[in-house]
N, C-alpha and C positions, 0 to 999 in steps of 0.2 A: 185415481192413481193406485197402481198395484201395491199391495203391502207384502213385504218380505219379512217373514217372522224369524227372529233370532232367539236361539236358546243359548244361554251363557252358563258356563261352568266356573264357579268361583265368585264369591262376593267379598273378597278381602280388599287389599289396597288397590290392585289394578281393577278388579271387578267393580268396586265402588266408584273408582274414577270413571270407568266407562258408563256406569249407571248415571252418575251426575252429569257427564258430558252429553249423554243422549237426552236427559231431562232439559238441559240448557239449550242445546243446539240441534236436537233431533229434527225439528221443523226446518231449520236452515239446511241441514244435510239432505233431507228429502226434497226440498225445493230445488236444490242444485242438481240432484240426481234425476228427478222426475220419477222416483221410486220411493215408497215409504219403507223405512226400516223400523220395525216394531219389535221391541224387546218383550218377548212373550213370557219367558220363564228364566229363572236363575237357580241353578242347582248349587246347594251349599252343604257343608258338613252338618250344620245344626242351625236352627232358627235363632237361637239366643247367643250366638257368637258375637263378640264385639267387632264392629266394622266401622270404617270411616264414614260411610253414608247410611242414612236411615232408609233401608229398602223395605217396602211394604211386605208383610208376611204373605199376603195373597199372591205375590209375584215369585215367591221362593218355593223350592221343593228340595227334599233330601234324596230324591230318586233320580240320579243323573241319567241312568240307562233308559228309563221310560221316557224322559224328556227328549233324549237324543233320537230315540226310535219313533217318536210321535210324527206322523206324516205331515202334520201342520207346522212343524219346525223345519224351516227351509235351509238354515245355515247355523253353524255351531261355533261359538267362541270359547276356546279352552284357555282359562286364565287362572287355573288352580295351582299350577306349579308342580314340581316333582317329576319323576320320570317313569314311575311304575304304573299307577292307576291312570295317570295322564296318557300314557301310551295306549292303554286299552280304550280310553274315552275317544281319543283322536282316531284310532283305527276303526272303531265302531262307526263313527260318523262318516268317515271316508268310504267304508265298505257299503254304506247305504247311498253313496253318491252325493253326500252333502258336503259343501265346501266348509273348510275349517280355518278359523282365524286363531292364531296362537301368539303369545308373547314368551313362550317357553324355550329359551335358548338351550337349557340343559337337555331338554327332550330332543330338540333337533340335533344337537351335538351328538347325542348317544344313538338316536334311532332315525336320523334324517333320511338315510338311503331307503329304509323300509317305508317310512311315511310317505315320501314323495313317489315311490314306486306304486304304493297302494292307491294314491290319488290318481296317478296316471292310468292304472288298471281300471279304475271305476269311473273314469272320465269326469273327474272333479279337480279341485285345486286346494292348495294350502297357501295361506297368506300369513306372512310372518314379519311384517315391518317392525313390530314392537319388540322383536327378539334381540335387537342390537341397538344400543345407543339411544334408547328411549324415544324422544320426540324428533330425533334427527332422521330425515328421510333417506337414509343411506342405502337401504335394501333396494328400493325402487330405482334409485340413481344407478347403482351398480348393475341391476338386472335389466333396466330399460334405458336409462338416460345415457349410459356409456356403452351401449351394445356395439357401437361401431369402433370401439377403441381396444387396443391391446393394453391391458393394465400392467404397467411395468413396476410400479411401486404403490403400496398402500400402507399407511401408518395410522395407528389409532391409539388414542387415550380413551379407553372404553370402560374403565371402572372408576366411578365417582368416589368411592371410599378411599382407594389408594391415592387418587389425585388430591383429595382433601388432606390426607395425612402428609403427603410430600410437599404440598403447598405450605402448610403450617410449619413444617420442619425448616423449609427454606426461609420463609418470611420472618419467623420468630427465633430461629436457631434452637428449636425445641427438640427433645429426644423423642424417638419413635414411640416408646411405650406410653409416654405422657399424652401424646396427641391421639394415639389409638384409644385410650380411655375416654378422652373428650369426644371422639367420634362415636363411641358406643353410647355415651350419655345423650348425644344429640340425635341418635337414631341413624347415623350414616353407616355405622358398623354393627354387625350382629354381636350378641354376647359371645358366640363362638365364631370368630371372624376369619377362619382359615380360607373359606371359599373365595373371599375377596383378596386378602393380603398375601396369600400364597399363589395368586394368579389364576386360579382355576375358573373363576367366573369370566375372566378375560379370555381364557382359552376357548370356552364355549362360543363366545362372540367372534373371536378371531377365526376360528374354523369355518364359521358360516360365511364371513366376509371373504376368506380365501377361496372357498368353494365357488362363490358367486363370481369372483374376479377371474378365476382361471378355469371354470367349467368342469372340474372333476371334484368328487367328494373327498374332502380332507379328513382323514381319520384323526380325531383329537389326541389319540395316544402318540401320534407322530409329531405333535407340536411341542417344541422345546419350551419349557416354562421355568421361570425363576420369579419368586415373589419379592416383596419389599421388606421382609423381616430383617434382612442382613444389612439394610442401609443405615449407616451411622451419620449423625449430623456433621461429623468431620468430613465425610466424603461430599456431602452437599456443599459445605463451605469451600473445599478445595476445587470442586467442579465449578463453582461460581467464580472463583479467582481465575480459573482458566477460560471463563467465558461460556460456561455451559450450565444447564439445568437438568437435574435427574428426574425422569418420568418413567412410570411403568408403561412401556411402549409395545404395542402389537406391531410386528413387522411382517409384511407380506411382500416379498421382493423376488421378481423373476430373475433366475440365473441366466447368464448370457448363452450358455450351451444347453441344448435339449438333451433328453436321455437317448438311449440307443434306439428307442422306438419313435423318436421325434416328438415325444410329448414334452410339455413344459416341466422344468424343474424349478420349484418355488421354495424359497426360504419362508417358513412360517414359524414365528417364535413370539414369545411374550417374555420380556426381560426388562429390568431397570436399565435405562439407557441415557447417555448424555446427549442432550439436544442443544445446539447453539442458542444462546440467549436471544439472538436477533431474529430467530424464526418464530412465526406465529404459534407453533405448537408448544414452544417453551412458555408461552404466556397464557395457556389454558389452565386456569386455576380453580381451586376449591373442588366442588362436586361436578363441574362441567365436563363434558366429553367433547372430543373432536376427532374427525377422521379426515386424513389427507389422502387424496387420490391423484396419481399421475398417469394419464393416458397418452398414448403416442399421438393422438390427434388433438385432444382437448387441452393437453398440457397439465398444469397443476390446478387442483381445486381443493377447497377446504370447507368442511361441514362442521358447524359448532352449535352446541346447545346442551340442554339438560339431558343427562343420560339415564335418569331414573325418576321415580316418583309417580304418583297416581295420575297427575294431569298430563305430563309429557308422554307417558306411556299410553294413556287413554287416547291422546291425539293420534298416535300411530295406529291404534286399534280401529279408530273411526275411519281412518284412511283405508284400511283393509276391508272394513265393513262395506264401504262405498264400492270398492272394486268387486267384492263378492256379490253384492246386490245387483250391480249392473250386469255381471256375467250371468246371473240367474235370470234377470229380466230378458236378456237377449239370447239365452240358450247357448252361451259360449263357454267352453271349457278349455279353449286354446289360448295359452299364454306363453310368453317367452320361457323356455325351459330353464330352470335355475341351475341344475347341475347335471353331470354324468353324460352329457351328450356332446359338448363342444371339444373336450380334450380327454378322450378315454384313456390315454397313456400318460397323463400328467402324474407327477409324483412330488412328494415333499422332499426337499434337499436335506440330506443328513446334516445334523448340526456341526459335525466335525469338519465338513467341507465349506461351511459358511465363512466368508471373508469379511472382516470388519476391522476398524480401528478400535483401540482399547485404552481405557483408563485403568491403571493398576496402582494400588496403594499397598506398600509393604511397611511392616514395623520391624526395624532391624537394629542391631547393636551399633552403637556409635564408635566405630573403630576404623583405623586406616585399612584400605583394601576392600571394604565391604561393597562399594559401588562397582569396583572392577570385577568382583566375583559374579555379581548379578548381571552386569552388561555382557559378560562372557557367555552366560547361559542364553541370553537373548540372541547373541550373535550365532551361537551353535544351532539354535532353532530357526535361524533366518528371520528373525523379527526385528524390524528397524525401529529405532527409538527417535521420536520427533522432539521430545523435551523431557527433562528431568527436573524435579523440584525437591529440594530439601529445605523446608521452611526455616527461616531464622527464628531463634528463640526456643528451639526444641532440643538444644544440646542436653545430653545426659546418657544414661545407660541405653535407653531405647528411643529411637527417633522415627518419624514417618518419612517415607521416601515415595514420591509420586512420579509415575511414568505415564507419558502419552506415547502410544506407538503408531507406526504406520500400519497400513492394512496387512493383515496376516490371516491365515486359516485358523479357525477355532481350535483345531487339533494341535497346531503348533503352539498356540498360547497355553493350552492345557498342559502340554509336555513341559513347557518352560516354567510354569508356576509350580508344577509338581517337583521339578528339580530345585527351584528356589526355596520351596518349603523345607527341603531337606538340609539346606545350608545351616551351619551352626549359628551364623549371625542372624538368621531369621527368627523372630520372636512371636509371631502370630500368623494365623491363616491369611494368606494373600487375599486381597479384595480386588475383584475385577468387574468392570462394567463395560459394555460395548458403547461405541460412539457412532452416532448417525449424523451426517452433515446435510442430508436431503439434496 
């Protein structure tokens, strides 16, 4: 049996998970492939760093460049993270014609076009199943399984930290800051949690999914993002009374009209969103992830599983190792193109043009005529109101007022809330979340 030698960069959480998985199931992997996958070397920052797995020192090196350039290393797994030195590592391997396996969504988000073009130029491939949603096989499904479909809708709960926080807030009626501190103690959230709770981690993943679904590279700077810092338990409670659950939701939705060059126009956003309680996505709880895909042929599909952690991510890396090893065994570098070829004129729909339903919570003075002033502004901006709630038992100087609207452009809603915020009766910044009914 031929041996394919793997050089791995990074021995931290993911790298240790891959090392453990190969120790446990490497023989099984090889027997199924008919090709041996041999972990030859692991490049690390230092030999004495704490790591989840006990990796033999003889297997480690601190010289990643010599390892990557070694002709006896046939493929490279970049599991170090970051985007600066990782970019250099990946491009070095690809320039040598070596396939690269990566779990680095931030790197692909920032430099994906360059990386995939380099792979194409040097007749090799990049494998990135582990970059989105951990152990859920969503990359291969979008790239290969749904190749005969027009993807009209894709929704994702792709950040376990945010989902854990929002789940606890709903189930326990807890405040955001209290649950965030618990998430940090449990290791779900970093000491500096902004990458997760401000939505940036989800943006990295959402851009990759959108690019796969629609065949053009999605610039992460064009993805509208709102995090979960501003979510109050009051909104979670009111949403539940209305039959909804608030999730940080990635939305990838094809607009009905193409652009002037006949390319797709696609909404790509990451925002707190109300989801009907009866939908399966509303019941994805704690640190689990889920991705919902609607294709014009296949219909609705849902993928659910662990979105992070060393074992789910290692499972995805092993899947990519298998594909890379088989491609090397049979001398193939031809795979389904991930981006940039299917829709060269595709574009991200500007957020002001996105049409949605909305949940709005206002804090207003309890005086006659207040509701009339607010509904007049909605009428002027051509926003229809489907329901209004002023909860009993909140009488006093300031009271909450909750609106559910019909569909309206985001620009109209922004204008309306700007005008409402200027009213004398308004006592706090208006709160607005989008509503998806699937």
